[in-house]
C-alpha positions in Angstrom: 80.5 138.4 144.7 78.1 138.1 141.7 76.5 134.7 141.0 78.5 134.6 137.7 81.8 135.3 139.6 81.3 132.6 142.1 80.1 130.0 139.7 82.4 126.9 139.4 83.6 125.9 135.9 81.0 123.0 136.0 78.1 125.0 137.4 75.3 126.5 135.4 74.5 130.1 135.9 71.0 131.2 137.0 69.8 131.9 133.5 70.1 128.2 132.6 73.0 128.6 130.2 76.0 126.3 130.4 79.0 128.6 129.8 81.3 125.6 129.6 79.5 124.8 126.3 78.7 128.1 125.0 82.2 128.9 123.5 82.5 125.6 121.4 79.1 126.6 119.7 80.3 130.0 119.1 83.6 128.6 117.6 81.5 126.4 115.3 79.4 129.2 114.2 82.6 131.2 113.4 84.1 128.3 111.5 81.1 128.5 109.2 81.6 132.2 108.2 83.6 131.4 105.2 80.9 129.1 103.8 78.0 131.6 104.9 80.0 134.4 103.1 80.3 132.4 100.1 76.7 131.7 99.9 75.9 135.3 100.3 78.1 136.4 97.5 76.5 133.7 95.2 73.1 134.9 96.0 74.0 138.6 95.6 75.7 138.0 92.2 72.9 135.7 91.0 70.3 138.5 91.8 72.5 141.3 90.1 73.6 139.6 87.0 71.9 137.4 84.2 74.7 134.9 83.8 76.4 134.2 87.0 74.2 131.3 87.9 74.5 129.7 84.4 76.1 126.2 84.2 78.8 127.6 81.8 79.7 130.4 84.0 79.9 128.2 87.1 82.2 125.7 85.3 84.4 128.6 84.2 84.6 129.8 87.7 85.7 126.2 88.8 88.3 126.0 85.9 89.7 129.4 86.8 90.3 128.3 90.5 92.4 125.3 89.8 95.8 127.1 89.9 95.0 129.1 92.9 93.5 126.2 94.6 96.5 123.8 94.2 98.8 126.4 95.5 96.5 127.3 98.4 96.7 123.7 99.6 100.4 123.9 100.1 100.0 127.4 101.7 97.5 126.1 104.2 100.0 123.7 105.6 102.7 126.4 105.7 100.4 128.9 107.6 99.0 126.4 110.1 102.6 125.5 110.8 103.2 129.2 111.6 105.2 130.0 108.5 104.5 131.9 105.3 105.8 131.5 101.6 105.9 134.6 99.5 107.7 132.7 96.7 105.0 130.5 95.4 103.9 132.8 92.3 107.6 133.1 91.3 108.3 129.3 91.8 105.2 128.9 89.5 106.7 130.9 86.9 110.1 129.3 87.0 108.6 125.8 86.9 106.4 126.5 83.8 109.4 128.1 82.1 111.6 125.2 82.8 108.9 122.8 81.5 108.4 124.9 78.2 112.1 125.3 77.6 112.8 121.5 78.0 109.8 120.4 76.0 109.9 123.1 73.1 113.7 124.1 73.0 115.5 121.1 74.1 113.1 118.6 72.7 112.5 116.6 76.0 109.2 114.5 75.8 106.3 116.5 77.6 105.9 114.1 80.5 109.5 114.2 81.3 109.3 118.1 81.1 106.3 118.2 83.4 108.2 115.9 86.0 111.2 118.4 85.8 108.8 121.3 86.6 107.7 119.5 89.7 111.4 118.7 90.7 112.2 122.5 90.2 109.2 123.6 92.4 110.0 121.2 95.1 113.7 122.2 95.1 112.8 125.8 95.4 110.6 124.9 98.3 113.6 122.8 99.9 115.9 125.7 99.6 113.4 128.1 101.3 113.1 125.4 104.0 116.8 125.2 104.4 117.0 129.0 104.9 114.4 128.8 107.7 115.6 125.7 109.4 119.5 125.9 108.9 120.3 129.5 108.4 117.5 130.4 111.0 116.1 133.2 108.7 112.6 134.4 109.3 110.1 132.7 106.8 109.2 136.2 105.6 112.8 136.8 104.5 113.8 133.5 103.4 110.8 133.3 100.9 111.0 136.9 99.9 114.6 136.1 98.7 113.4 133.0 96.9 110.6 135.0 95.3 113.2 137.3 93.7 115.5 134.5 92.9 113.1 132.3 91.2 111.5 135.2 89.1 114.9 136.3 87.9 115.7 132.7 86.9 112.3 132.4 85.2 113.2 135.4 83.0 116.9 134.4 82.3 115.6 131.1 80.6 114.3 132.7 77.6 115.4 136.3 78.1 112.0 137.3 79.2 110.0 135.9 76.3 107.0 133.6 76.2 107.1 129.9 75.2 104.0 129.0 73.2 102.2 126.1 71.5 102.3 122.8 73.3 101.3 119.4 72.2 97.6 119.1 71.7 96.9 116.4 74.3 98.6 118.6 77.0 96.3 121.5 76.4 93.5 119.3 76.4 93.9 118.5 80.0 92.4 121.8 80.9 89.9 122.1 78.0 88.2 118.6 77.3 85.4 118.1 79.8 84.4 114.7 80.8 81.0 113.6 82.0 80.1 117.1 80.6 81.7 119.1 83.4 84.9 118.0 84.6 88.3 118.6 83.1 91.6 116.7 84.2 93.0 119.6 85.9 89.7 120.1 87.9 89.8 116.4 88.8 93.2 116.6 89.9 92.5 119.5 92.3 89.5 117.8 93.7 91.7 114.7 94.4 94.6 116.7 96.0 92.0 118.6 98.1 90.5 115.4 99.5 94.0 113.9 100.3 95.2 117.0 102.0 92.0 117.3 104.1 92.3 113.7 105.2 96.0 114.0 105.9 95.7 117.2 107.9 92.9 115.9 110.0 93.6 112.3 110.6 97.3 111.5 110.1 100.0 112.2 112.8 102.1 114.3 110.4 99.0 116.6 109.7 98.2 117.0 113.5 101.9 117.8 114.0 101.5 121.0 112.0 99.1 122.3 114.5 101.4 121.5 117.3 104.2 123.3 115.6 101.9 126.2 114.9 100.8 126.4 118.5 104.3 126.5 119.8 107.4 125.1 117.9 109.4 124.7 121.1 106.6 122.9 123.0 106.3 120.7 119.9 110.0 120.0 119.8 110.1 119.0 123.5 107.2 116.7 123.0 109.5 114.8 120.4 108.1 116.2 117.2 111.0 116.7 114.6 110.1 120.4 114.0 112.9 121.1 111.6 112.4 118.0 109.4 108.6 118.5 109.1 109.3 122.2 108.3 111.7 121.4 105.5 109.1 118.8 104.1 106.2 121.4 104.3 108.0 124.1 102.3 109.2 121.5 99.8 105.7 120.3 99.4 104.4 123.9 99.1 107.1 124.3 96.4 106.1 121.1 94.5 102.5 122.3 94.6 103.5 125.6 93.1 105.3 123.7 90.4 102.3 121.6 89.7 100.2 124.9 89.4 102.6 126.1 86.8 102.0 123.0 84.8 98.2 123.6 85.2 98.5 127.2 84.2 100.4 126.2 81.1 97.7 123.6 80.1 95.0 126.3 80.4 97.0 129.0 78.6 98.8 126.7 76.0 102.1 128.8 76.9 104.5 129.6 79.5 105.5 133.2 80.6 108.2 134.5 83.0 105.5 136.8 84.3 103.1 134.0 85.1 101.7 133.7 88.7 102.6 137.5 89.3 100.8 138.5 92.4 99.4 134.9 93.1 101.3 134.6 96.4 99.1 137.3 97.9 95.8 135.7 96.3 97.1 132.4 97.8 97.6 133.7 101.2 94.4 135.7 101.1 92.5 132.3 100.3 93.8 130.5 103.1 93.2 133.5 105.6 89.7 134.1 104.3 89.1 130.5 104.9 89.7 130.9 108.6 93.4 130.2 109.0 95.4 132.2 111.5 98.6 133.9 110.4 99.8 133.3 114.0 99.7 129.5 113.2 98.0 126.6 114.7 94.5 127.3 113.2 93.3 126.4 109.7 91.7 123.5 107.6 91.6 122.5 104.0 87.8 122.9 104.0 88.2 126.4 105.1 90.8 127.1 102.3 88.5 125.6 99.7 85.9 128.1 100.8 88.5 131.0 100.6 89.4 129.9 97.2 85.9 129.8 96.0 85.2 133.2 97.7 88.0 134.9 95.7 87.0 133.1 92.4 83.3 134.0 92.9 84.2 137.6 93.9 86.5 138.1 90.7 84.1 136.5 88.3 80.9 138.3 89.8 82.7 141.8 89.7 83.8 141.0 86.2 80.2 140.4 85.1 79.1 143.6 86.7 81.7 145.3 84.7 83.8 146.5 87.8 87.4 147.7 87.2 90.2 145.3 88.0 91.8 148.1 90.0 88.5 148.2 92.2 88.7 144.4 92.4 92.0 144.7 94.1 90.6 147.1 96.6 87.7 144.8 97.4 90.1 141.7 97.7 92.2 143.8 100.0 89.3 144.9 102.1 88.1 141.2 102.4 91.6 140.1 103.7 91.5 143.0 106.3 88.1 141.9 107.5 89.3 138.3 107.7 92.2 139.1 109.7 90.3 141.3 112.0 87.7 138.4 112.6 90.6 136.2 113.5 92.3 138.7 115.8 89.2 139.5 117.7 88.5 135.6 118.1 91.9 135.1 119.6 91.4 138.0 122.0 87.9 136.6 123.2 89.7 133.4 124.0 
């Protein structure tokens, strides 16, 4: 028998390398891949374009990421739990259309219309959660159905037409910069990111998501209320999609039933690129933030280089494949 084969778990091989501690260091290195990839992209675009590293462009990148970033926070919890939500783009559209209809057609004060948008988003997520927990539908099917229903309702509200021109203070939430660099919508995203990161890392409810993602049955036997948490997570994901719809409306000064089209794929991509596993049990808010920034930097840099939007879709798809392949190989290595 070889020396390696006869070594005990606590022994050190002849080469002097403690194999018991080699894997954690490798995992730590893999965990930093999203950050390193982002830095490489920034350097590459900084060298190949004249305007990428300008303050104005970097501020624009951050502004453009707020909608995707807010939705990605909710999607992180869903994926860590072992689920998926394909409806967030459509829920975003429905929420912003409800808000626009209530404020510009019905005449409801804008703050109340904004609250209504959040309620609609949370209600859509709640229904998706019920389909998963009570009807025992796979999350893919349940949220695919909600995606179609929400998009249809969004178009029905105004027969497929846009709602434009909101009150000035509403649009200013994403336009006016405080301290020279931060808008209200960006500040909101930062605060939500910090809260989500702290909750998932330090709170019992956040840690329960990882247990459910690892094995829902084991989590249930351990006393974790799996169905109740699942319902809450899908509701929160829907609420954040509704909030993203409000933020998008502040940026565009309008609401469109086609808003958020394809955003569900970008949202999932951001979470996966950030290191989360589609099998559940793995993922962090920090990683998701890196994934969101990576997609934003990619799109912005490719735009500055004059790359066709169709080619950009191919590039983003390739990055997703690479991220999933890395995760798959990492799990096999374990």
